[in-house]
C-alpha positions as CSV (number, residue, x, y, z in Angstrom):
1,X,33.0,25.1,-10.0
2,X,29.6,26.8,-10.3
3,X,29.4,30.1,-8.4
4,X,26.3,31.6,-6.8
5,X,26.4,34.4,-9.3
6,X,26.5,31.9,-12.2
7,X,23.6,29.9,-10.7
8,X,21.6,33.1,-10.4
9,X,22.4,33.9,-14.0
10,X,20.7,30.8,-15.2
11,X,23.2,27.9,-15.0
12,X,21.2,24.6,-15.1
13,X,21.8,22.4,-12.0
14,X,20.0,19.3,-13.3
15,X,20.1,17.0,-16.3
16,X,16.9,17.7,-18.3
17,X,17.3,14.3,-20.0
18,X,16.5,12.4,-16.7
19,X,12.9,11.3,-16.8
20,X,10.7,9.8,-14.1
21,X,7.2,8.6,-13.3
22,X,7.1,9.4,-9.6
23,X,4.7,12.4,-9.7
24,X,3.1,14.9,-12.0
25,X,4.7,17.5,-9.7
26,X,8.1,16.4,-11.1
27,X,7.5,18.1,-14.4
28,X,8.5,21.7,-15.1
29,X,6.3,24.6,-15.9
30,X,4.4,24.6,-19.2
31,X,5.9,27.2,-21.6
32,X,2.6,29.0,-22.0
33,X,2.4,29.4,-18.2
34,X,5.9,30.8,-18.1
35,X,5.0,33.3,-20.9
36,X,1.9,34.3,-18.9
37,X,4.0,35.0,-15.8
38,X,6.4,37.1,-17.8
39,X,3.6,39.1,-19.3
40,X,2.2,39.7,-15.9
41,X,5.5,40.8,-14.5
42,X,5.8,44.3,-16.0
43,X,4.8,47.4,-14.0
44,X,2.8,47.6,-10.8
45,X,-0.5,46.0,-9.8
46,X,-2.5,46.4,-6.6
47,X,-1.5,43.6,-4.1
48,X,-3.5,41.0,-2.2
49,X,-5.9,40.2,-5.0
50,X,-7.2,43.6,-6.0
51,X,-5.4,43.3,-9.3
52,X,-6.7,43.1,-12.9
53,X,-5.6,39.4,-13.2
54,X,-7.5,38.2,-10.2
55,X,-10.6,40.0,-11.4
56,X,-10.2,38.4,-14.8
57,X,-9.7,35.0,-13.3
58,X,-13.1,35.3,-11.6
59,X,-14.7,35.9,-15.0
60,X,-12.8,32.9,-16.5
61,X,-13.9,30.6,-13.7
62,X,-17.5,31.8,-14.2
63,X,-17.2,30.8,-17.8
64,X,-16.5,27.2,-16.7
65,X,-18.7,27.0,-13.6
66,X,-21.4,29.6,-14.1
67,X,-22.3,32.9,-12.5
68,X,-22.5,33.4,-8.8
69,X,-19.4,31.5,-7.7
70,X,-16.6,33.0,-5.6
71,X,-12.9,32.2,-6.2
72,X,-9.9,32.4,-3.8
73,X,-6.4,31.7,-5.2
74,X,-4.1,30.0,-2.7
75,X,-0.5,28.8,-2.6
76,X,-1.0,25.0,-2.5
77,X,-3.4,22.0,-2.4
78,X,-3.2,21.3,1.3
79,X,-4.0,25.0,2.0
80,X,-6.9,24.8,-0.5
81,X,-8.3,21.7,1.2
82,X,-8.0,22.9,4.7
83,X,-9.5,26.3,3.8
84,X,-12.4,24.7,1.9
85,X,-13.3,22.4,4.7
86,X,-13.0,25.0,7.4
87,X,-15.5,27.2,5.5
88,X,-18.1,24.4,5.5
89,X,-17.9,23.4,9.2
90,X,-18.5,24.6,12.7
91,X,-15.8,23.8,15.3
92,X,-17.6,20.5,16.2
93,X,-17.9,19.4,12.6
94,X,-16.3,16.3,11.0
95,X,-15.6,15.2,7.4
96,X,-16.3,11.8,5.9
97,X,-13.6,10.8,3.4
98,X,-12.0,7.8,1.8
99,X,-9.1,6.3,3.8
100,X,-6.8,6.9,0.8
101,X,-7.9,10.6,0.5
102,X,-5.0,13.1,0.3
103,X,-6.5,14.9,3.3
104,X,-6.2,11.7,5.4
105,X,-2.9,10.2,4.1
106,X,-0.7,13.0,2.7
107,X,-1.2,16.3,4.5
108,X,0.6,15.5,7.7
109,X,-2.5,16.0,9.9
110,X,-3.1,19.6,8.5
111,X,-6.9,19.2,8.5
112,X,-6.9,18.1,12.1
113,X,-4.0,20.3,13.5
114,X,-4.5,23.4,11.4
115,X,-8.1,23.2,10.5
116,X,-9.3,21.6,13.8
117,X,-11.4,19.1,11.7
118,X,-12.1,15.5,12.6
119,X,-11.7,13.1,9.7
120,X,-13.9,10.1,9.6
121,X,-12.2,7.9,7.0
122,X,-13.7,4.9,5.2
123,X,-11.8,2.1,3.4
124,X,-12.7,1.8,-0.3
125,X,-11.5,-0.7,-3.0
126,X,-10.9,1.9,-5.6
127,X,-10.6,5.3,-3.8
128,X,-14.2,6.2,-4.5
129,X,-16.9,6.8,-1.9
130,X,-20.5,5.8,-2.4
131,X,-23.6,6.7,-0.4
132,X,-23.4,3.3,1.3
133,X,-19.8,3.8,2.3
134,X,-20.5,7.3,3.5
135,X,-23.2,5.9,5.8
136,X,-20.6,3.9,7.7
137,X,-19.5,7.1,9.4
138,X,-22.5,9.4,8.7
139,X,-24.3,8.9,12.0
140,X,-24.5,10.2,15.6
141,X,-26.0,13.6,15.0
142,X,-27.0,15.1,18.2
143,X,-24.6,13.0,20.2
144,X,-22.4,15.4,22.1
145,X,-19.7,12.7,22.5
146,X,-19.2,12.3,18.7
147,X,-17.8,14.8,16.2
148,X,-20.7,15.7,14.0
149,X,-20.4,14.4,10.4
150,X,-21.4,17.5,8.5
151,X,-19.4,17.3,5.3
152,X,-18.1,14.7,2.7
153,X,-14.9,15.1,0.8
154,X,-14.2,13.3,-2.4
155,X,-11.2,13.5,-4.7
156,X,-11.5,13.8,-8.5
157,X,-9.6,11.9,-9.9
158,X,-9.0,9.8,-6.8
159,X,-5.6,9.0,-5.3
160,X,-5.9,5.6,-7.0
161,X,-6.4,7.2,-10.4
162,X,-10.0,6.3,-10.7
163,X,-12.7,8.8,-11.8
164,X,-16.2,9.6,-10.5
165,X,-18.8,10.0,-13.2
166,X,-21.2,13.0,-13.0
167,X,-23.9,10.5,-11.9
168,X,-21.8,9.2,-9.1
169,X,-21.0,12.7,-7.8
170,X,-24.7,13.6,-8.0
171,X,-25.7,10.5,-6.0
172,X,-23.2,11.4,-3.3
173,X,-24.2,15.1,-3.3
174,X,-27.9,14.2,-3.0
175,X,-27.2,11.7,-0.3
176,X,-25.1,14.1,1.7
177,X,-27.4,17.1,1.3
178,X,-30.4,15.0,2.4
179,X,-28.5,14.3,5.6
180,X,-27.7,18.0,6.1
181,X,-24.1,17.5,5.0
182,X,-22.1,19.5,2.5
183,X,-19.8,18.3,-0.3
184,X,-16.2,19.2,-0.9
185,X,-14.2,18.1,-4.0
186,X,-10.4,17.9,-3.9
187,X,-9.7,18.6,-7.6
188,X,-6.0,18.3,-7.7
189,X,-6.4,16.4,-11.0
190,X,-9.7,17.9,-12.0
191,X,-8.6,18.5,-15.6
192,X,-7.6,14.9,-15.9
193,X,-11.1,13.9,-14.9
194,X,-12.7,16.2,-17.5
195,X,-10.4,14.8,-20.1
196,X,-11.3,11.2,-19.3
197,X,-15.0,11.9,-19.0
198,X,-15.1,14.2,-22.0
199,X,-17.5,16.6,-20.4
200,X,-17.2,20.2,-19.2
201,X,-15.8,20.9,-15.8
202,X,-19.1,22.0,-14.4
203,X,-20.8,18.7,-15.4
204,X,-19.3,16.8,-12.5
205,X,-18.8,19.7,-10.1
206,X,-21.4,22.5,-9.8
207,X,-24.1,20.8,-11.8
208,X,-23.6,17.6,-9.9
209,X,-24.1,19.3,-6.5
210,X,-20.6,20.0,-5.3
211,X,-20.6,22.9,-2.8
212,X,-16.9,23.8,-2.8
213,X,-13.9,22.9,-4.9
214,X,-10.2,22.8,-4.5
215,X,-9.0,23.3,-8.1
216,X,-5.5,22.2,-8.7
217,X,-3.1,23.7,-11.2
218,X,0.4,22.6,-10.2
219,X,-0.1,19.0,-11.4
220,X,-1.2,20.3,-14.8
221,X,1.7,22.6,-15.6
222,X,1.6,25.6,-13.2
223,X,4.6,26.8,-11.3
224,X,2.6,27.1,-8.1
225,X,-1.0,27.9,-6.9
226,X,-4.4,26.4,-6.6
227,X,-7.8,28.1,-6.4
228,X,-10.7,27.5,-4.0
229,X,-14.0,27.8,-5.8
230,X,-17.1,28.2,-3.8
231,X,-19.6,26.8,-6.2
232,X,-22.4,27.3,-3.6
233,X,-21.3,30.4,-1.7
234,X,-24.2,30.0,0.7
235,X,-22.6,26.8,2.0
236,X,-19.2,28.3,2.6
237,X,-18.5,30.9,5.3
238,X,-15.7,33.3,6.0
239,X,-13.4,32.3,3.2
240,X,-11.9,35.8,2.8
241,X,-10.9,35.7,6.5
242,X,-9.9,32.1,6.7
243,X,-7.5,32.4,3.7
244,X,-5.5,35.0,5.7
245,X,-5.7,33.1,8.9
246,X,-4.4,30.0,7.1
247,X,-1.4,31.9,5.7
248,X,-2.7,31.4,2.1
249,X,-3.2,35.0,1.1
250,X,-0.6,36.0,-1.5
251,X,0.6,39.6,-1.7
252,X,1.5,39.3,-5.4
253,X,-1.6,37.4,-6.3
254,X,-1.5,38.5,-9.9
255,X,1.1,35.7,-10.5
256,X,-1.2,33.0,-9.3
257,X,-4.2,34.4,-11.2
258,X,-2.2,34.9,-14.4
259,X,-1.2,31.3,-14.5
260,X,-4.8,30.1,-14.1
261,X,-6.0,32.5,-16.8
262,X,-3.5,31.0,-19.2
263,X,-4.5,27.5,-18.2
264,X,-8.3,28.0,-18.3
265,X,-9.1,30.8,-20.7
266,X,-8.3,28.6,-23.7
267,X,-7.8,24.9,-23.9
268,X,-4.4,24.5,-22.3
269,X,-5.9,22.8,-19.3
270,X,-7.6,20.2,-21.5
271,X,-4.7,19.7,-23.9
272,X,-2.2,19.1,-21.1
273,X,-4.5,16.8,-19.1
274,X,-5.5,14.8,-22.2
275,X,-1.9,14.3,-23.1
276,X,-1.0,13.1,-19.6
277,X,-3.9,10.7,-19.7
278,X,-3.0,9.4,-23.1
279,X,0.6,8.7,-21.9
280,X,-0.8,6.7,-19.0
281,X,-3.0,4.8,-21.3
282,X,0.0,4.0,-23.5
283,X,1.9,2.8,-20.5
284,X,-1.0,0.7,-19.3
285,X,-1.4,-0.9,-22.8
286,X,2.3,-1.7,-22.7
287,X,2.4,-3.3,-19.2
288,X,-0.8,-5.2,-19.9
289,X,1.4,-7.3,-22.3
290,X,4.3,-7.8,-19.9
291,X,4.2,-11.1,-18.0
292,X,4.8,-10.4,-14.3
293,X,3.2,-6.9,-14.0
294,X,-0.2,-7.0,-12.4
295,X,-2.2,-3.7,-12.7
296,X,-4.4,-3.1,-9.6
297,X,-6.7,-0.2,-10.7
298,X,-8.5,1.0,-13.8
299,X,-6.4,3.6,-15.6
300,X,-8.8,6.5,-15.9
301,X,-6.4,9.5,-15.6
302,X,-2.7,10.0,-15.7
303,X,-1.6,7.2,-13.3
304,X,-1.0,3.5,-13.5
305,X,-0.9,1.3,-10.4
306,X,0.6,-2.2,-10.5
307,X,2.2,-4.9,-8.4
308,X,5.7,-6.1,-9.4
309,X,7.7,-9.1,-8.2
310,X,10.1,-8.8,-5.3
311,X,13.1,-6.5,-6.0
312,X,12.0,-5.4,-9.5
313,X,10.9,-2.0,-8.4
314,X,14.1,-1.1,-6.7
315,X,16.2,-2.1,-9.8
316,X,13.9,-0.1,-12.1
317,X,14.3,2.9,-9.8
318,X,18.0,3.0,-10.7
319,X,17.0,4.4,-14.1
320,X,13.5,5.8,-13.6
321,X,12.3,7.2,-10.3
322,X,8.8,6.3,-9.0
323,X,7.1,5.6,-5.7
324,X,5.8,2.6,-3.9
325,X,2.1,2.9,-3.2
326,X,1.8,-0.1,-0.9
327,X,5.2,-1.4,-0.1
328,X,3.9,-4.4,1.7
329,X,1.9,-5.5,-1.3
330,X,4.8,-4.4,-3.7
331,X,2.3,-2.1,-5.4
332,X,3.8,0.9,-7.2
333,X,2.4,4.1,-8.8
334,X,3.6,5.5,-12.2
335,X,2.5,9.0,-13.0
336,X,2.5,10.8,-16.4
337,X,2.7,14.6,-17.0
338,X,1.9,17.1,-19.6
339,X,5.5,16.8,-20.9
340,X,5.8,12.9,-20.8
341,X,6.6,11.7,-24.3
342,X,5.9,8.5,-26.2
343,X,9.6,7.9,-26.1
344,X,9.6,8.2,-22.3
345,X,6.8,5.6,-22.1
346,X,8.5,3.2,-24.6
347,X,11.8,3.4,-22.9
348,X,10.2,2.8,-19.5
349,X,8.2,-0.2,-20.8
350,X,11.4,-1.7,-22.3
351,X,13.2,-1.3,-18.9
352,X,10.3,-3.1,-17.2
353,X,10.6,-5.9,-19.7
354,X,14.4,-6.2,-19.2
355,X,14.1,-6.2,-15.4
356,X,11.4,-8.9,-15.5
357,X,13.5,-11.1,-17.8
358,X,16.4,-10.7,-15.3
359,X,14.0,-11.6,-12.5
360,X,12.7,-14.7,-14.2
361,X,16.2,-15.9,-15.1
362,X,17.3,-15.4,-11.6
363,X,14.4,-17.3,-10.1
364,X,14.8,-20.1,-12.6
365,X,18.5,-20.6,-11.7
């Protein structure tokens, strides 16, 4: 029997050979990130962001996005999104987003309940907004009975694994700005987008007109932490106060910042994201050859979406965990990570083939 003392001493409580495709949050911490945390751990540093690591992170981010930005490390993606949107809006402001947006579907009402922000969500076929789709909810300015649409939020890459091009982001930014609206980007998988587009991070963010960015790290190998990047500080107000009010101010911020330095100072961010994307592409190529699997979206990042016959997903989950995306449509989502291997993909594809053979033999009988 494992004791508490033994657990604290480093006894492993899980089987590291178990692999899954449910989320890129299932993966562990990249070894280079762990090394950075260990290096930052010695001695004392000033708390609440006045440390050497947070100062260095600002410089690293300026290297990616240009001078004049402001950065605010936070604990998690929901906090980053709520904080970002609050800084863009007055109390009466509303945000136009896709119906599938994380802020609308997966944050338990935090933008509304914690941020006090009305979300005006629009159905999209692929998770991507366009100027025309934005206009379905971008109206009613001056009407005291309607929350005022004053910001747009887009996700890069989207919750459906699709990717905005720099030109598409620029078209949205220009359209929003012309209407007096500001543009937020939820970049939980920003690195995966850059890897797919093969362009610098700034090309589809600051240079494309994004005002504020929630830059994700956890899905790309960090232990914890995201960073809010005010790309246009004139558009964002009160971030230093809002971060504390939203319970997102870390006392030992050096450990957030050290991780992002390790991720972004070299090419770790791109290596990890490119690998995850490549594994998703390998999986997509495999399932494209399997009769009975119907992919539903383009594979432009580290996720594959597909529809399976009745009962097949539940049998597959006995060996490989993954989530339903749309249970009624039997649509599932398979996510790859920085540590997904070719062997993982091939084993999963073989399992899909076996289950579909079993399904076909059962229906034939």
